[in-house]
N, C-alpha and C positions, 0 to 999 in steps of 0.2 A: 442593529444594522438596518438601514432603510430598504425599501422595495427597490428591486432592480440590481442590487449589488451581486456580483458573481464571484464565487470562491472556487478556485481550482484545488483539487484534492489529489495528492500523490501519495503512493505507498510502495514499499517493497521495491526500491530501485536496485538494490543488490549490486552496486558498482557498475551497472551497465550504462556507461556514459553515452553510448550511441543512442540508446532508447531515450535517455534523459534529455539529450539535445533535441530530439524530435518532439518529445512531449512539451518541452518548454517553448519551442517554436509554435506549436499548436495552441498552447495556453495564450500566447501573445495574440495570435490570430483571433481567438475567441473573445478577447477583451476582458479577461478575468481581472478583478480588482485586488484580490487577496490570494495568497498561495499557502497551503498547508501541506505538511509532510508527516506521514504517519509511521515512519520508522523502517527498520531494516534497510539502512541507507547504503552502506559500503561493503557489507559482508559478501564474500564470494571471490572467485578466481579471476575476475575481469579487470577493471580499472578503478580500484578504490580511490587512489590519489587523485586521478583526473576527475572523478565524480565529486569528491570533496571540493576541489578547486572550482568546479563548475557551479556547485551550489552556493559557494561563497560569493559569487557574482550576482546572485539572485536575491530579491527581497522576499525571502520566505518568512512569513509573519510568525508561524508557529511550527515547531518540529517536536515530535515526541519520540522517545527511544523505543526501538523494537527489541525483541529478545536477542537477536543476533548482533545488535549494536553493542551488546555486552561482551562479545567475543573479541579476541585480539585481531587487529587488521594491519595491513601493510601500507597504510596511507600516510604514515608519519606521526610524529609526536603531537603536532598541532591538531590533526584530525582525531587522534585518540582522546585528547583533552576535550575536544568539542563533543564527541560522542558521550563521554562521561558526564558532561554538563547538562545533557538533555533531560527534561522531566519525563516521568513515566506517563503522565496524563496532562492535559491542559483544557482550559475552558475559554471560549471566545464569546465575549459580550453576554455571558450568562444564558446563551441560547444553544451553543454547540459544544459538545463534549468530545475531546479527541483522546483516543487510546490506540495502542497497537493491536492487542488481542481483545481483552475484555477490560472493564474498568479496574479490575483487581488483579489481573494476570496478563503478562505479555506473551505467555506460552499457551494460552487457551483460545480456541476458536469461539468467537461469539455466536456466529450464525450457522456453522456447519457441524454436522455429526459425521464422524469418519469411521464409525464402528464397522461398516460394511466394506471398508477399504477404499471408498471414494466419498466424495462430498455430497451429502444430502442436507436439506434445510432442517434445522432443529425446530422443535415445537415452540409455539409462542410461550408456553409456560417455562420451558427451559431457557429461552432467550431472556425472558423477564427476570428469571432467577439470577442469571449472570449479570444483567444490567444492575441489579440490586437497587440501591437507593438513588441512583442517578436519575434525575427527573428533567433534564434538559430536553428541549423539543427534538434535537438532532444528536445522534451518537455516531461518530465516525470511527471506523476500525479498519485494520488491514489484516496481515498475518496469513490469511488463507490464500491470498493471491486470486481469489475468485470474485469478479464484480457482482455485487448483489445489493438490492434495495428491499428492505422489509419494513412494512408498517405495523406498528403494534397498537393494541387497543388503547384508546385515549388520544391517538393522533401522533404519538412519538414515532420517529423513523430512525432506522439504523441503516447505515450506508457503508459498504466496502467498495472502494474505487477500482479494485483489482491491482495488479502489479505492473509497475512501469517496466521493470527489467527482467523478470523471470516468470514466463507464463505457465510453467509447469514445474513440479518437483515431486519427489517421494520422500517419505519420512517414516521412521519406525515408532514414533511416539505421537499420541498415547497408544496407538496400535499401528501396525504397518498400513500405510495408505498412500494414495496418489492424489495430488491436486492437478487438474489439467483444464486448460481453457481451449485447447484444440486450434490455436492460432498463434503465430509469432508476434502479432501486433502488441505494441506497448499500450497499456491501459491506464486511464485516469478518469476522473469525474469532475463535473462542474455543478455546484450547488448554487441556486439563485433564489433569493428572497423575493416573493411576489405578494401582491395584496391577498391572493387566495391561499398562500402557504409556500412551501418549499418545492421548487422545480429541481429535478435531478436529470442530468444528461451524462450518459456514459460515452466516453470517447475512446475509440480503438485506432491507434495511430500507426500507419505504415512507416517503417524505417529500414535501413540497411542491416537487417538482423544477421546477415551472413558474416559481417565483420565481428560481431559479438560472438557468434557461434564458432568462428574460426579461432578467435582469441582463446576461448575455452578449450578447444581441441588442442591448440598448441601447448597448453598447460596440462594436457592429459586429463582433462575433465570432460570425457565423452558424454557423461550424464547431463551436464549443463549445456554442452554443444547441441545435443538432440532436443532438450527442452526449449532452448531459445529458438531453434530453427523451426520447430513444429508445434509447440504448445502441448506436447505429449511426452510421457516418460517411457512408454512401451513402443 
């Protein structure tokens, strides 16, 4: 990829078509050349079918499967087949490695330690252990929903663009913990190849999150309604 090309990186849409529409509009405004999707695309109580149909109208170059893309969804047979066809990882031009969690697991956080109940950055040693033998200059991951950029020794960078559609959640595995971004904004990132290296820009996009929150509430998912509206779980 030559200098100046811009890659939009999306992750963890979770069926939030309202957030996705806003992000895709912003991607166009930013003039991105390529679009990547890091998984957990349709899972959740919102609009999985509409999200699937919206993505089919886009030129998404690479999509990898997230852990919750392996769960049943209500988006229809075509969408289910599409999810099943997605690769666990992908490589772009031998420079960028795409995964959902880590290169070897879609259920493991690459950058965050949650032993305390909330997200703190793992040590470089632990991150490098999880990276394993992947030597591409850029590693893209999702899963934690937390926007984060970490540079490793030797110049390798790891990037999580944050979540398009779900800015907070709680989980019981591997231990009870909460992931929170403290804002309802939809999140994505743009990666640009320059003569000096890789530029990274995080974008936090305002959208009508009340529609998404109310949709979750109507389906009696108060946890999702609060997380979408506030970026908090408590």
